[in-house]
C-alpha positions as CSV (number, residue, x, y, z in Angstrom):
1,M,-6.0,-2.5,6.8
2,T,-5.4,0.4,8.7
3,S,-6.9,3.3,8.8
4,R,-2.9,5.0,8.3
5,L,-3.0,3.2,4.9
6,K,-5.8,4.3,4.0
7,S,-4.6,8.0,5.5
8,M,-1.4,8.7,3.5
9,I,-2.3,7.2,0.2
10,E,-5.6,9.3,0.2
11,A,-3.2,12.1,1.1
12,V,-0.4,11.2,-1.3
13,F,-3.4,10.5,-4.4
14,D,-6.1,13.6,-2.8
15,E,-8.2,10.9,-3.7
16,D,-11.0,8.6,-1.9
17,F,-8.8,5.7,-0.9
18,E,-11.5,3.1,-2.3
19,S,-10.0,5.0,-6.6
20,V,-7.2,4.8,-5.4
21,E,-8.1,0.7,-4.1
22,T,-9.8,-0.5,-7.4
23,A,-6.6,0.4,-9.8
24,G,-4.9,-2.7,-10.3
25,T,-1.5,-0.4,-10.1
26,F,-0.8,3.0,-9.6
27,S,-0.2,4.2,-13.1
28,E,-3.5,3.3,-13.6
29,I,-4.1,6.6,-11.9
30,E,-4.0,9.3,-13.9
31,S,-2.5,11.6,-11.2
32,W,0.2,8.9,-10.8
33,D,3.4,10.5,-12.1
34,S,7.5,10.6,-10.3
35,L,6.0,13.3,-8.0
36,N,3.1,11.1,-6.7
37,Y,6.2,8.0,-6.3
38,I,8.2,9.9,-4.5
39,R,5.5,11.6,-2.0
40,L,4.1,7.8,-1.0
41,V,7.4,6.5,-0.9
42,V,8.3,9.3,2.1
43,A,5.2,8.6,3.5
44,I,5.1,5.4,4.2
45,Q,8.2,5.2,5.6
46,A,7.4,8.9,7.7
47,E,4.1,7.1,8.4
48,F,5.5,3.3,9.0
49,G,9.1,4.4,10.4
50,I,10.9,2.2,8.0
51,E,13.6,2.7,5.9
52,L,12.2,1.0,2.9
53,T,15.6,-0.4,1.2
54,P,16.1,0.4,-2.7
55,Q,14.0,-2.8,-3.6
56,E,11.1,-2.3,-2.0
57,I,10.9,1.0,-3.7
58,Q,11.0,-0.3,-6.7
59,Q,8.0,-3.1,-5.5
60,I,5.6,-0.5,-5.0
61,K,3.3,-0.7,-7.3
62,S,0.0,-1.0,-5.9
63,I,-1.3,-1.0,-2.9
64,P,-0.5,-5.3,-2.3
65,A,2.2,-4.6,-2.8
66,I,2.9,-1.9,-0.2
67,R,1.5,-4.7,1.7
68,E,3.4,-6.9,1.6
69,I,6.4,-5.1,1.7
70,L,4.4,-3.5,5.8
71,K,4.1,-7.9,6.8
72,A,7.6,-8.8,5.4
73,R,8.8,-5.9,7.8
74,G,6.0,-7.2,10.7
75,L,4.2,-4.3,10.4
76,Q,0.1,-4.7,10.3
77,S,-0.7,-1.8,6.9
């Protein structure tokens, strides 16, 4: 994992990466809501210079899911 994903996650959730990573899914995080979901989608697109498809956006439920999306696009997280 690169610091790009770590920094992005910490900025969106305003929490340490490790505390977010230990949650099975983002819905288990107290601060998770629809606004953070949108912020996360926008942050991923901006940080990695991609346009996520609606299907990819629906898959964003955890850090491993984000890594899989980026891997499928040939990007390193």
